[in-house]
N, CA, C and O atoms as CSV, one atom per row, in Angstrom:
chain,resi,resn,atom,element,x,y,z
A,1,MET,N,N,168.843,129.894,-88.561
A,1,MET,CA,C,167.978,130.299,-87.480
A,1,MET,C,C,168.602,131.494,-86.757
A,1,MET,O,O,169.811,131.517,-86.525
A,2,PHE,N,N,167.778,132.486,-86.399
A,2,PHE,CA,C,168.224,133.692,-85.721
A,2,PHE,C,C,168.284,133.443,-84.218
A,2,PHE,O,O,167.345,132.900,-83.634
A,3,SER,N,N,169.377,133.836,-83.603
A,3,SER,CA,C,169.451,133.747,-82.141
A,3,SER,C,C,169.815,135.116,-81.581
A,3,SER,O,O,170.697,135.800,-82.101
A,4,SER,N,N,169.139,135.494,-80.540
A,4,SER,CA,C,169.373,136.790,-79.902
A,4,SER,C,C,170.614,136.695,-79.026
A,4,SER,O,O,170.729,135.797,-78.192
A,5,SER,N,N,171.523,137.607,-79.218
A,5,SER,CA,C,172.727,137.608,-78.387
A,5,SER,C,C,172.453,138.326,-77.076
A,5,SER,O,O,171.475,139.064,-76.957
A,6,LEU,N,N,173.302,138.113,-76.114
A,6,LEU,CA,C,173.172,138.771,-74.826
A,6,LEU,C,C,173.211,140.290,-74.990
A,6,LEU,O,O,172.561,141.010,-74.233
A,7,ALA,N,N,173.968,140.781,-75.971
A,7,ALA,CA,C,174.075,142.222,-76.208
A,7,ALA,C,C,172.752,142.815,-76.667
A,7,ALA,O,O,172.530,144.015,-76.507
A,8,ASP,N,N,171.863,141.997,-77.236
A,8,ASP,CA,C,170.569,142.485,-77.694
A,8,ASP,C,C,169.522,142.511,-76.588
A,8,ASP,O,O,168.459,143.109,-76.756
A,9,LYS,N,N,169.811,141.869,-75.462
A,9,LYS,CA,C,168.859,141.821,-74.360
A,9,LYS,C,C,168.662,143.237,-73.817
A,9,LYS,O,O,169.639,143.935,-73.548
A,10,PRO,N,N,167.407,143.667,-73.654
A,10,PRO,CA,C,167.192,145.045,-73.181
A,10,PRO,C,C,167.573,145.200,-71.716
A,10,PRO,O,O,167.217,144.373,-70.876
A,11,ARG,N,N,168.295,146.259,-71.427
A,11,ARG,CA,C,168.694,146.560,-70.050
A,11,ARG,C,C,168.600,148.070,-69.853
A,11,ARG,O,O,168.918,148.859,-70.743
A,12,TYR,N,N,168.157,148.440,-68.664
A,12,TYR,CA,C,168.218,149.844,-68.306
A,12,TYR,C,C,168.489,149.988,-66.820
A,12,TYR,O,O,168.198,149.101,-66.018
A,13,ARG,N,N,169.050,151.122,-66.487
A,13,ARG,CA,C,169.358,151.455,-65.104
A,13,ARG,C,C,169.111,152.954,-64.949
A,13,ARG,O,O,169.611,153.757,-65.737
A,14,ILE,N,N,168.348,153.319,-63.939
A,14,ILE,CA,C,168.060,154.721,-63.655
A,14,ILE,C,C,168.651,155.037,-62.288
A,14,ILE,O,O,168.337,154.374,-61.300
A,15,GLU,N,N,169.496,156.042,-62.237
A,15,GLU,CA,C,170.140,156.441,-60.989
A,15,GLU,C,C,169.861,157.917,-60.727
A,15,GLU,O,O,169.910,158.746,-61.636
A,16,GLU,N,N,169.570,158.224,-59.483
A,16,GLU,CA,C,169.419,159.611,-59.062
A,16,GLU,C,C,170.699,160.033,-58.367
A,16,GLU,O,O,171.153,159.362,-57.440
A,17,ASP,N,N,171.277,161.125,-58.800
A,17,ASP,CA,C,172.466,161.666,-58.151
A,17,ASP,C,C,172.115,163.049,-57.632
A,17,ASP,O,O,172.170,164.039,-58.362
A,18,ARG,N,N,171.755,163.099,-56.367
A,18,ARG,CA,C,171.328,164.368,-55.779
A,18,ARG,C,C,172.501,165.321,-55.577
A,18,ARG,O,O,172.316,166.537,-55.543
A,19,LEU,N,N,173.695,164.778,-55.445
A,19,LEU,CA,C,174.875,165.623,-55.297
A,19,LEU,C,C,175.114,166.431,-56.574
A,19,LEU,O,O,175.403,167.627,-56.521
A,20,GLN,N,N,174.989,165.764,-57.716
A,20,GLN,CA,C,175.181,166.438,-58.997
A,20,GLN,C,C,173.873,166.996,-59.554
A,20,GLN,O,O,173.866,167.611,-60.620
A,21,GLU,N,N,172.767,166.784,-58.839
A,21,GLU,CA,C,171.441,167.216,-59.286
A,21,GLU,C,C,171.159,166.720,-60.705
A,21,GLU,O,O,170.800,167.499,-61.588
A,22,ALA,N,N,171.327,165.415,-60.908
A,22,ALA,CA,C,171.101,164.835,-62.224
A,22,ALA,C,C,170.557,163.421,-62.095
A,22,ALA,O,O,170.797,162.721,-61.111
A,23,ILE,N,N,169.830,163.035,-63.106
A,23,ILE,CA,C,169.345,161.670,-63.242
A,23,ILE,C,C,170.178,161.033,-64.344
A,23,ILE,O,O,170.299,161.587,-65.436
A,24,PHE,N,N,170.753,159.867,-64.056
A,24,PHE,CA,C,171.572,159.163,-65.032
A,24,PHE,C,C,170.845,157.894,-65.448
A,24,PHE,O,O,170.394,157.114,-64.609
A,25,ILE,N,N,170.738,157.700,-66.753
A,25,ILE,CA,C,170.057,156.526,-67.290
A,25,ILE,C,C,170.997,155.838,-68.269
A,25,ILE,O,O,171.603,156.480,-69.127
A,26,ASN,N,N,171.106,154.521,-68.125
A,26,ASN,CA,C,171.898,153.728,-69.057
A,26,ASN,C,C,170.961,152.734,-69.716
A,26,ASN,O,O,170.289,151.965,-69.029
A,27,VAL,N,N,170.908,152.740,-71.047
A,27,VAL,CA,C,170.046,151.822,-71.793
A,27,VAL,C,C,170.883,151.070,-72.816
A,27,VAL,O,O,171.785,151.631,-73.438
A,28,SER,N,N,170.567,149.782,-72.978
A,28,SER,CA,C,171.303,148.987,-73.965
A,28,SER,C,C,170.420,147.860,-74.468
A,28,SER,O,O,169.440,147.480,-73.827
A,29,GLY,N,N,170.784,147.337,-75.623
A,29,GLY,CA,C,170.042,146.227,-76.212
A,29,GLY,C,C,168.843,146.700,-77.009
A,29,GLY,O,O,168.700,147.884,-77.313
A,30,PHE,N,N,167.984,145.745,-77.340
A,30,PHE,CA,C,166.780,146.045,-78.114
A,30,PHE,C,C,165.586,146.098,-77.173
A,30,PHE,O,O,165.278,145.114,-76.501
A,31,PHE,N,N,164.914,147.241,-77.122
A,31,PHE,CA,C,163.764,147.430,-76.249
A,31,PHE,C,C,162.475,147.087,-76.988
A,31,PHE,O,O,162.110,147.755,-77.955
A,32,ASP,N,N,161.788,146.039,-76.525
A,32,ASP,CA,C,160.453,145.763,-77.047
A,32,ASP,C,C,159.484,146.735,-76.375
A,32,ASP,O,O,159.878,147.480,-75.478
A,33,LEU,N,N,158.220,146.733,-76.803
A,33,LEU,CA,C,157.256,147.689,-76.261
A,33,LEU,C,C,157.056,147.533,-74.753
A,33,LEU,O,O,156.925,148.529,-74.041
A,34,SER,N,N,157.032,146.322,-74.273
A,34,SER,CA,C,156.854,146.081,-72.836
A,34,SER,C,C,157.995,146.693,-72.034
A,34,SER,O,O,157.758,147.335,-71.011
A,35,THR,N,N,159.227,146.500,-72.489
A,35,THR,CA,C,160.381,147.056,-71.788
A,35,THR,C,C,160.384,148.579,-71.877
A,35,THR,O,O,160.706,149.258,-70.902
A,36,LEU,N,N,160.026,149.118,-73.043
A,36,LEU,CA,C,159.943,150.575,-73.181
A,36,LEU,C,C,158.933,151.159,-72.205
A,36,LEU,O,O,159.212,152.153,-71.535
A,37,ARG,N,N,157.771,150.546,-72.127
A,37,ARG,CA,C,156.728,151.051,-71.216
A,37,ARG,C,C,157.195,150.981,-69.756
A,37,ARG,O,O,156.981,151.918,-68.987
A,38,ASP,N,N,157.824,149.881,-69.385
A,38,ASP,CA,C,158.345,149.715,-68.031
A,38,ASP,C,C,159.398,150.786,-67.732
A,38,ASP,O,O,159.361,151.436,-66.687
A,39,HIS,N,N,160.322,150.954,-68.654
A,39,HIS,CA,C,161.382,151.948,-68.497
A,39,HIS,C,C,160.799,153.347,-68.340
A,39,HIS,O,O,161.189,154.078,-67.429
A,40,PHE,N,N,159.879,153.727,-69.208
A,40,PHE,CA,C,159.334,155.082,-69.150
A,40,PHE,C,C,158.440,155.294,-67.936
A,40,PHE,O,O,158.329,156.421,-67.455
A,41,ALA,N,N,157.803,154.254,-67.429
A,41,ALA,CA,C,157.023,154.380,-66.191
A,41,ALA,C,C,157.967,154.698,-65.024
A,41,ALA,O,O,157.670,155.567,-64.204
A,42,ASN,N,N,159.090,154.001,-64.952
A,42,ASN,CA,C,160.086,154.281,-63.910
A,42,ASN,C,C,160.690,155.674,-64.088
A,42,ASN,O,O,160.859,156.411,-63.117
A,43,ASN,N,N,161.009,156.024,-65.320
A,43,ASN,CA,C,161.572,157.332,-65.639
A,43,ASN,C,C,160.598,158.438,-65.222
A,43,ASN,O,O,161.006,159.411,-64.587
A,44,ALA,N,N,159.323,158.299,-65.572
A,44,ALA,CA,C,158.317,159.303,-65.241
A,44,ALA,C,C,158.164,159.458,-63.725
A,44,ALA,O,O,157.986,160.570,-63.229
A,45,ALA,N,N,158.233,158.347,-62.996
A,45,ALA,CA,C,158.106,158.406,-61.537
A,45,ALA,C,C,159.247,159.203,-60.917
A,45,ALA,O,O,159.028,159.995,-60.000
A,46,VAL,N,N,160.454,158.998,-61.411
A,46,VAL,CA,C,161.613,159.736,-60.900
A,46,VAL,C,C,161.460,161.225,-61.209
A,46,VAL,O,O,161.658,162.065,-60.332
A,47,VAL,N,N,161.109,161.550,-62.447
A,47,VAL,CA,C,160.959,162.957,-62.838
A,47,VAL,C,C,159.849,163.619,-62.017
A,47,VAL,O,O,159.998,164.759,-61.578
A,48,LYS,N,N,158.752,162.916,-61.813
A,48,LYS,CA,C,157.647,163.463,-61.012
A,48,LYS,C,C,158.117,163.761,-59.588
A,48,LYS,O,O,157.781,164.806,-59.029
A,49,ARG,N,N,158.885,162.857,-59.005
A,49,ARG,CA,C,159.408,163.043,-57.657
A,49,ARG,C,C,160.358,164.252,-57.601
A,49,ARG,O,O,160.328,165.028,-56.646
A,50,TRP,N,N,161.196,164.399,-58.630
A,50,TRP,CA,C,162.129,165.528,-58.663
A,50,TRP,C,C,161.369,166.845,-58.819
A,50,TRP,O,O,161.716,167.842,-58.185
A,51,ARG,N,N,160.334,166.850,-59.660
A,51,ARG,CA,C,159.542,168.075,-59.818
A,51,ARG,C,C,158.904,168.466,-58.491
A,51,ARG,O,O,158.930,169.634,-58.105
A,52,ALA,N,N,158.333,167.488,-57.795
A,52,ALA,CA,C,157.664,167.749,-56.511
A,52,ALA,C,C,158.648,168.320,-55.486
A,52,ALA,O,O,158.265,169.112,-54.626
A,53,ALA,N,N,159.916,167.913,-55.582
A,53,ALA,CA,C,160.943,168.404,-54.658
A,53,ALA,C,C,161.560,169.725,-55.129
A,53,ALA,O,O,162.415,170.291,-54.448
A,54,GLY,N,N,161.124,170.213,-56.293
A,54,GLY,CA,C,161.652,171.475,-56.807
A,54,GLY,C,C,163.026,171.375,-57.427
A,54,GLY,O,O,163.702,172.387,-57.609
A,55,ARG,N,N,163.451,170.151,-57.757
A,55,ARG,CA,C,164.767,169.958,-58.373
A,55,ARG,C,C,164.691,170.202,-59.877
A,55,ARG,O,O,163.671,169.923,-60.506
A,56,PRO,N,N,165.771,170.722,-60.449
A,56,PRO,CA,C,165.803,170.860,-61.908
A,56,PRO,C,C,165.860,169.471,-62.551
A,56,PRO,O,O,166.438,168.541,-61.988
A,57,ILE,N,N,165.270,169.347,-63.705
A,57,ILE,CA,C,165.286,168.066,-64.410
A,57,ILE,C,C,166.457,168.094,-65.376
A,57,ILE,O,O,166.399,168.710,-66.441
A,58,ARG,N,N,167.527,167.406,-64.974
A,58,ARG,CA,C,168.746,167.258,-65.772
A,58,ARG,C,C,168.978,165.769,-65.908
A,58,ARG,O,O,169.188,165.080,-64.909
A,59,VAL,N,N,168.944,165.261,-67.133
A,59,VAL,CA,C,169.041,163.823,-67.370
A,59,VAL,C,C,170.154,163.560,-68.376
A,59,VAL,O,O,170.227,164.201,-69.425
A,60,LEU,N,N,171.021,162.603,-68.040
A,60,LEU,CA,C,172.051,162.143,-68.972
A,60,LEU,C,C,171.738,160.684,-69.282
A,60,LEU,O,O,171.773,159.828,-68.399
A,61,ILE,N,N,171.433,160.415,-70.541
A,61,ILE,CA,C,171.094,159.064,-70.983
A,61,ILE,C,C,172.235,158.522,-71.838
A,61,ILE,O,O,172.587,159.109,-72.861
A,62,ASN,N,N,172.807,157.400,-71.412
A,62,ASN,CA,C,173.827,156.728,-72.212
A,62,ASN,C,C,173.112,155.685,-73.059
A,62,ASN,O,O,172.727,154.624,-72.567
A,63,ALA,N,N,172.940,155.999,-74.341
A,63,ALA,CA,C,172.255,155.110,-75.277
A,63,ALA,C,C,173.222,154.580,-76.333
A,63,ALA,O,O,172.798,154.165,-77.412
A,64,VAL,N,N,174.509,154.592,-76.027
A,64,VAL,CA,C,175.529,154.163,-76.988
A,64,VAL,C,C,175.301,152.722,-77.440
A,64,VAL,O,O,175.525,152.398,-78.606
A,65,ASP,N,N,174.854,151.849,-76.522
A,65,ASP,CA,C,174.661,150.434,-76.853
A,65,ASP,C,C,173.195,150.070,-77.085
A,65,ASP,O,O,172.832,148.894,-77.062
A,66,LEU,N,N,172.361,151.074,-77.305
A,66,LEU,CA,C,170.947,150.830,-77.579
A,66,LEU,C,C,170.765,150.444,-79.043
A,66,LEU,O,O,171.335,151.075,-79.932
A,67,LYS,N,N,169.980,149.419,-79.286
A,67,LYS,CA,C,169.679,148.992,-80.654
A,67,LYS,C,C,168.522,149.831,-81.193
A,67,LYS,O,O,167.718,150.333,-80.406
A,68,PRO,N,N,168.415,149.996,-82.510
A,68,PRO,CA,C,167.313,150.789,-83.087
A,68,PRO,C,C,165.945,150.219,-82.697
A,68,PRO,O,O,165.771,149.007,-82.576
A,69,HIS,N,N,164.988,151.118,-82.507
A,69,HIS,CA,C,163.628,150.728,-82.154
A,69,HIS,C,C,162.816,150.360,-83.394
A,69,HIS,O,O,163.106,150.802,-84.506
A,70,SER,N,N,161.799,149.545,-83.172
A,70,SER,CA,C,160.809,149.287,-84.212
A,70,SER,C,C,160.014,150.576,-84.414
A,70,SER,O,O,160.107,151.482,-83.587
A,71,PRO,N,N,159.236,150.681,-85.493
A,71,PRO,CA,C,158.385,151.870,-85.665
A,71,PRO,C,C,157.438,152.081,-84.471
A,71,PRO,O,O,157.198,153.216,-84.059
A,72,GLU,N,N,156.910,150.993,-83.925
A,72,GLU,CA,C,156.036,151.107,-82.746
A,72,GLU,C,C,156.828,151.586,-81.536
A,72,GLU,O,O,156.337,152.390,-80.742
A,73,GLY,N,N,158.041,151.095,-81.401
A,73,GLY,CA,C,158.905,151.527,-80.309
A,73,GLY,C,C,159.260,152.996,-80.428
A,73,GLY,O,O,159.271,153.721,-79.434
A,74,GLN,N,N,159.548,153.435,-81.644
A,74,GLN,CA,C,159.867,154.844,-81.878
A,74,GLN,C,C,158.681,155.728,-81.497
A,74,GLN,O,O,158.863,156.780,-80.884
A,75,ALA,N,N,157.476,155.309,-81.853
A,75,ALA,CA,C,156.267,156.069,-81.493
A,75,ALA,C,C,156.105,156.123,-79.975
A,75,ALA,O,O,155.717,157.154,-79.426
A,76,CYS,N,N,156.398,155.024,-79.304
A,76,CYS,CA,C,156.320,154.970,-77.838
A,76,CYS,C,C,157.316,155.944,-77.220
A,76,CYS,O,O,156.977,156.650,-76.270
A,77,VAL,N,N,158.530,155.992,-77.740
A,77,VAL,CA,C,159.562,156.902,-77.229
A,77,VAL,C,C,159.124,158.351,-77.416
A,77,VAL,O,O,159.244,159.163,-76.499
A,78,GLN,N,N,158.617,158.673,-78.605
A,78,GLN,CA,C,158.170,160.040,-78.868
A,78,GLN,C,C,157.045,160.449,-77.924
A,78,GLN,O,O,157.060,161.550,-77.375
A,79,ASP,N,N,156.072,159.566,-77.737
A,79,ASP,CA,C,154.953,159.851,-76.845
A,79,ASP,C,C,155.425,160.029,-75.406
A,79,ASP,O,O,155.038,160.987,-74.737
A,80,ALA,N,N,156.255,159.113,-74.934
A,80,ALA,CA,C,156.715,159.159,-73.542
A,80,ALA,C,C,157.557,160.396,-73.272
A,80,ALA,O,O,157.364,161.063,-72.256
A,81,THR,N,N,158.479,160.712,-74.158
A,81,THR,CA,C,159.327,161.883,-73.910
A,81,THR,C,C,158.507,163.169,-73.929
A,81,THR,O,O,158.809,164.103,-73.187
A,82,SER,N,N,157.477,163.229,-74.764
A,82,SER,CA,C,156.659,164.443,-74.788
A,82,SER,C,C,155.795,164.565,-73.529
A,82,SER,O,O,155.461,165.677,-73.120
A,83,ARG,N,N,155.435,163.449,-72.917
A,83,ARG,CA,C,154.657,163.489,-71.674
A,83,ARG,C,C,155.533,163.756,-70.449
A,83,ARG,O,O,155.104,164.441,-69.521
A,84,ILE,N,N,156.748,163.226,-70.440
A,84,ILE,CA,C,157.607,163.305,-69.249
A,84,ILE,C,C,158.325,164.641,-69.146
A,84,ILE,O,O,158.353,165.245,-68.073
A,85,TYR,N,N,158.903,165.109,-70.238
A,85,TYR,CA,C,159.772,166.279,-70.189
A,85,TYR,C,C,159.055,167.528,-70.668
A,85,TYR,O,O,158.246,167.490,-71.595
A,86,ARG,N,N,159.377,168.650,-70.004
A,86,ARG,CA,C,158.729,169.943,-70.253
A,86,ARG,C,C,159.778,170.986,-70.625
A,86,ARG,O,O,160.972,170.777,-70.414
A,87,PRO,N,N,159.325,172.111,-71.180
A,87,PRO,CA,C,160.274,173.207,-71.415
A,87,PRO,C,C,161.002,173.567,-70.118
A,87,PRO,O,O,160.401,173.651,-69.047
A,88,GLY,N,N,162.288,173.772,-70.245
A,88,GLY,CA,C,163.139,174.053,-69.081
A,88,GLY,C,C,163.915,172.829,-68.615
A,88,GLY,O,O,164.947,172.965,-67.959
A,89,ASP,N,N,163.427,171.628,-68.948
A,89,ASP,CA,C,164.161,170.407,-68.634
A,89,ASP,C,C,165.317,170.271,-69.614
A,89,ASP,O,O,165.296,170.840,-70.706
A,90,ARG,N,N,166.325,169.508,-69.206
A,90,ARG,CA,C,167.460,169.219,-70.080
A,90,ARG,C,C,167.705,167.717,-70.080
A,90,ARG,O,O,167.908,167.112,-69.027
A,91,VAL,N,N,167.685,167.120,-71.267
A,91,VAL,CA,C,167.939,165.694,-71.423
A,91,VAL,C,C,169.018,165.535,-72.485
A,91,VAL,O,O,168.785,165.807,-73.662
A,92,ALA,N,N,170.196,165.093,-72.063
A,92,ALA,CA,C,171.323,164.866,-72.974
A,92,ALA,C,C,171.407,163.365,-73.235
A,92,ALA,O,O,171.436,162.557,-72.306
A,93,ILE,N,N,171.445,163.014,-74.506
A,93,ILE,CA,C,171.472,161.604,-74.891
A,93,ILE,C,C,172.767,161.303,-75.626
A,93,ILE,O,O,173.042,161.863,-76.687
A,94,LEU,N,N,173.565,160.399,-75.038
A,94,LEU,CA,C,174.807,159.960,-75.688
A,94,LEU,C,C,174.471,158.871,-76.686
A,94,LEU,O,O,173.775,157.911,-76.352
A,95,VAL,N,N,174.959,159.011,-77.910
A,95,VAL,CA,C,174.737,158.016,-78.954
A,95,VAL,C,C,176.072,157.584,-79.530
A,95,VAL,O,O,177.111,158.170,-79.228
A,96,SER,N,N,176.035,156.552,-80.365
A,96,SER,CA,C,177.263,155.908,-80.808
A,96,SER,C,C,177.998,156.593,-81.958
A,96,SER,O,O,179.193,156.364,-82.140
A,97,SER,N,N,177.310,157.426,-82.733
A,97,SER,CA,C,177.982,158.021,-83.889
A,97,SER,C,C,177.275,159.294,-84.342
A,97,SER,O,O,176.157,159.583,-83.918
A,98,SER,N,N,177.936,160.038,-85.198
A,98,SER,CA,C,177.339,161.246,-85.758
A,98,SER,C,C,176.104,160.916,-86.595
A,98,SER,O,O,175.142,161.684,-86.611
A,99,LEU,N,N,176.128,159.776,-87.290
A,99,LEU,CA,C,174.969,159.369,-88.088
A,99,LEU,C,C,173.764,159.102,-87.186
A,99,LEU,O,O,172.658,159.557,-87.480
A,100,VAL,N,N,173.969,158.372,-86.095
A,100,VAL,CA,C,172.877,158.096,-85.151
A,100,VAL,C,C,172.389,159.411,-84.539
A,100,VAL,O,O,171.188,159.613,-84.364
A,101,LYS,N,N,173.316,160.287,-84.220
A,101,LYS,CA,C,172.961,161.591,-83.660
A,101,LYS,C,C,172.038,162.345,-84.611
A,101,LYS,O,O,171.024,162.898,-84.185
A,102,MET,N,N,172.381,162.370,-85.885
A,102,MET,CA,C,171.571,163.053,-86.889
A,102,MET,C,C,170.186,162.402,-87.015
A,102,MET,O,O,169.174,163.100,-87.089
A,103,GLN,N,N,170.147,161.070,-87.039
A,103,GLN,CA,C,168.875,160.359,-87.153
A,103,GLN,C,C,167.991,160.603,-85.932
A,103,GLN,O,O,166.786,160.814,-86.067
A,104,MET,N,N,168.582,160.573,-84.755
A,104,MET,CA,C,167.821,160.776,-83.526
A,104,MET,C,C,167.297,162.207,-83.435
A,104,MET,O,O,166.166,162.422,-83.001
A,105,ARG,N,N,168.080,163.158,-83.827
A,105,ARG,CA,C,167.609,164.549,-83.822
A,105,ARG,C,C,166.394,164.700,-84.736
A,105,ARG,O,O,165.433,165.389,-84.396
A,106,ARG,N,N,166.448,164.061,-85.878
A,106,ARG,CA,C,165.338,164.143,-86.824
A,106,ARG,C,C,164.088,163.484,-86.238
A,106,ARG,O,O,162.984,164.003,-86.401
A,107,ALA,N,N,164.250,162.359,-85.564
A,107,ALA,CA,C,163.110,161.602,-85.035
A,107,ALA,C,C,162.564,162.169,-83.728
A,107,ALA,O,O,161.359,162.107,-83.485
A,108,LEU,N,N,163.434,162.718,-82.886
A,108,LEU,CA,C,163.009,163.121,-81.541
A,108,LEU,C,C,163.253,164.595,-81.230
A,108,LEU,O,O,163.401,164.960,-80.064
A,109,SER,N,N,163.295,165.423,-82.224
A,109,SER,CA,C,163.575,166.828,-81.989
A,109,SER,C,C,162.604,167.413,-80.969
A,109,SER,O,O,161.387,167.341,-81.140
A,110,ARG,N,N,163.159,167.995,-79.905
A,110,ARG,CA,C,162.348,168.620,-78.859
A,110,ARG,C,C,162.956,169.960,-78.458
A,110,ARG,O,O,162.960,170.313,-77.279
A,111,GLY,N,N,163.465,170.698,-79.424
A,111,GLY,CA,C,164.005,172.021,-79.136
A,111,GLY,C,C,165.136,171.986,-78.131
A,111,GLY,O,O,166.110,171.253,-78.303
A,112,GLU,N,N,165.005,172.775,-77.088
A,112,GLU,CA,C,166.041,172.874,-76.066
A,112,GLU,C,C,165.923,171.797,-74.993
A,112,GLU,O,O,166.739,171.766,-74.072
A,113,ILE,N,N,164.931,170.915,-75.088
A,113,ILE,CA,C,164.726,169.900,-74.053
A,113,ILE,C,C,165.658,168.712,-74.260
A,113,ILE,O,O,166.382,168.329,-73.341
A,114,LEU,N,N,165.649,168.126,-75.453
A,114,LEU,CA,C,166.467,166.952,-75.776
A,114,LEU,C,C,167.598,167.363,-76.701
A,114,LEU,O,O,167.390,168.112,-77.656
A,115,ASN,N,N,168.794,166.871,-76.413
A,115,ASN,CA,C,169.915,167.111,-77.294
A,115,ASN,C,C,170.758,165.845,-77.347
A,115,ASN,O,O,170.808,165.091,-76.375
A,116,PHE,N,N,171.409,165.612,-78.454
A,116,PHE,CA,C,172.142,164.374,-78.702
A,116,PHE,C,C,173.627,164.670,-78.839
A,116,PHE,O,O,174.026,165.680,-79.419
A,117,PHE,N,N,174.447,163.757,-78.286
A,117,PHE,CA,C,175.895,163.968,-78.235
A,117,PHE,C,C,176.625,162.658,-78.492
A,117,PHE,O,O,176.109,161.579,-78.201
A,118,ILE,N,N,177.826,162.764,-79.037
A,118,ILE,CA,C,178.702,161.600,-79.127
A,118,ILE,C,C,179.832,161.721,-78.108
A,118,ILE,O,O,180.624,160.793,-77.943
A,119,SER,N,N,179.905,162.856,-77.431
A,119,SER,CA,C,180.914,163.105,-76.405
A,119,SER,C,C,180.221,163.323,-75.062
A,119,SER,O,O,179.353,164.187,-74.938
A,120,GLU,N,N,180.607,162.536,-74.058
A,120,GLU,CA,C,180.035,162.715,-72.723
A,120,GLU,C,C,180.391,164.081,-72.156
A,120,GLU,O,O,179.569,164.702,-71.481
A,121,ASN,N,N,181.605,164.558,-72.420
A,121,ASN,CA,C,182.003,165.877,-71.924
A,121,ASN,C,C,181.107,166.976,-72.483
A,121,ASN,O,O,180.703,167.883,-71.755
A,122,ALA,N,N,180.797,166.896,-73.774
A,122,ALA,CA,C,179.906,167.887,-74.377
A,122,ALA,C,C,178.509,167.808,-73.768
A,122,ALA,O,O,177.873,168.834,-73.525
A,123,ALA,N,N,178.035,166.591,-73.525
A,123,ALA,CA,C,176.713,166.407,-72.926
A,123,ALA,C,C,176.657,167.008,-71.526
A,123,ALA,O,O,175.700,167.702,-71.183
A,124,VAL,N,N,177.676,166.742,-70.721
A,124,VAL,CA,C,177.716,167.256,-69.347
A,124,VAL,C,C,177.821,168.782,-69.349
A,124,VAL,O,O,177.182,169.451,-68.536
A,125,THR,N,N,178.611,169.321,-70.245
A,125,THR,CA,C,178.726,170.781,-70.353
A,125,THR,C,C,177.367,171.400,-70.655
A,125,THR,O,O,176.999,172.413,-70.061
A,126,TRP,N,N,176.625,170.799,-71.571
A,126,TRP,CA,C,175.293,171.294,-71.924
A,126,TRP,C,C,174.340,171.196,-70.720
A,126,TRP,O,O,173.567,172.118,-70.460
A,127,LEU,N,N,174.400,170.087,-70.000
A,127,LEU,CA,C,173.539,169.910,-68.827
A,127,LEU,C,C,173.901,170.861,-67.693
A,127,LEU,O,O,173.021,171.302,-66.954
A,128,ASP,N,N,175.168,171.178,-67.548
A,128,ASP,CA,C,175.630,171.986,-66.423
A,128,ASP,C,C,175.058,173.401,-66.414
A,128,ASP,O,O,175.194,174.106,-65.415
A,129,ALA,N,N,174.437,173.820,-67.476
A,129,ALA,CA,C,173.802,175.135,-67.495
A,129,ALA,C,C,172.701,175.213,-66.440
A,129,ALA,O,O,172.322,176.311,-66.032
A,130,LEU,N,N,172.179,174.067,-65.988
A,130,LEU,CA,C,171.119,174.029,-64.977
A,130,LEU,C,C,171.581,173.446,-63.652
A,130,LEU,O,O,170.762,173.244,-62.755
A,131,GLN,N,N,172.869,173.172,-63.506
A,131,GLN,CA,C,173.353,172.467,-62.312
A,131,GLN,C,C,173.179,173.290,-61.043
A,131,GLN,O,O,173.467,174.486,-61.003
A,132,GLN,N,N,172.698,172.608,-60.006
A,132,GLN,CA,C,172.601,173.165,-58.662
A,132,GLN,C,C,173.065,172.087,-57.701
A,132,GLN,O,O,172.808,170.908,-57.944
A,133,PRO,N,N,173.745,172.450,-56.614
A,133,PRO,CA,C,174.225,171.423,-55.679
A,133,PRO,C,C,173.082,170.698,-54.982
A,133,PRO,O,O,172.052,171.300,-54.678
A,134,GLY,N,N,173.264,169.411,-54.731
A,134,GLY,CA,C,172.280,168.593,-54.049
A,134,GLY,C,C,172.940,167.798,-52.938
A,134,GLY,O,O,173.895,168.266,-52.317
A,135,GLN,N,N,172.420,166.563,-52.677
A,135,GLN,CA,C,173.026,165.884,-51.548
A,135,GLN,C,C,173.323,164.408,-51.630
A,135,GLN,O,O,174.330,164.023,-51.035
A,136,GLN,N,N,172.595,163.531,-52.277
A,136,GLN,CA,C,172.981,162.127,-52.222
A,136,GLN,C,C,172.574,161.352,-53.460
A,136,GLN,O,O,171.980,161.911,-54.383
A,137,TYR,N,N,172.893,160.061,-53.483
A,137,TYR,CA,C,172.781,159.222,-54.655
A,137,TYR,C,C,171.935,157.997,-54.347
A,137,TYR,O,O,172.030,157.435,-53.256
A,138,GLN,N,N,171.096,157.573,-55.315
A,138,GLN,CA,C,170.249,156.403,-55.100
A,138,GLN,C,C,169.906,155.767,-56.448
A,138,GLN,O,O,169.530,156.472,-57.385
A,139,VAL,N,N,170.034,154.429,-56.555
A,139,VAL,CA,C,169.568,153.700,-57.735
A,139,VAL,C,C,168.074,153.507,-57.547
A,139,VAL,O,O,167.637,153.036,-56.497
A,140,VAL,N,N,167.276,153.871,-58.567
A,140,VAL,CA,C,165.818,153.812,-58.404
A,140,VAL,C,C,165.133,152.808,-59.300
A,140,VAL,O,O,163.980,152.463,-59.041
A,141,GLY,N,N,165.772,152.330,-60.323
A,141,GLY,CA,C,165.138,151.330,-61.179
A,141,GLY,C,C,166.157,150.681,-62.077
A,141,GLY,O,O,167.108,151.320,-62.528
A,142,GLN,N,N,165.954,149.412,-62.333
A,142,GLN,CA,C,166.857,148.743,-63.262
A,142,GLN,C,C,166.213,147.452,-63.703
A,142,GLN,O,O,165.343,146.903,-63.027
A,143,ARG,N,N,166.660,146.974,-64.858
A,143,ARG,CA,C,166.163,145.711,-65.391
A,143,ARG,C,C,167.304,144.963,-66.006
A,143,ARG,O,O,167.113,143.861,-66.521
């Protein structure tokens, strides 16, 4: 009999860091469609608020502990990212290995908008091309 481990439980946390002018997202476990939709609704709300305030959209997503999506989940991710992020936005996604990085680039290629990294330093360096000083920090969503 198959039992789901705690590590497979879907979790996400979205944090706004106005000082660093960045949105930080941590995702882990296996995301079913309901969790994906919930996550992207929260993500879209934050991005919409930042756009309205004239802030650059700089997002660092730690997906190192994220489990692979189902085909339906992958379609949901592709649809949501294309609706949320626009040219000029920067979304750096940390993944667990070079193989995952290659697979994710193939599945979610979005030109200069989304980029995949196995090094947090490389991801931050890429994001810093749009960095502007801000002012404070707030957790806005988590599950």
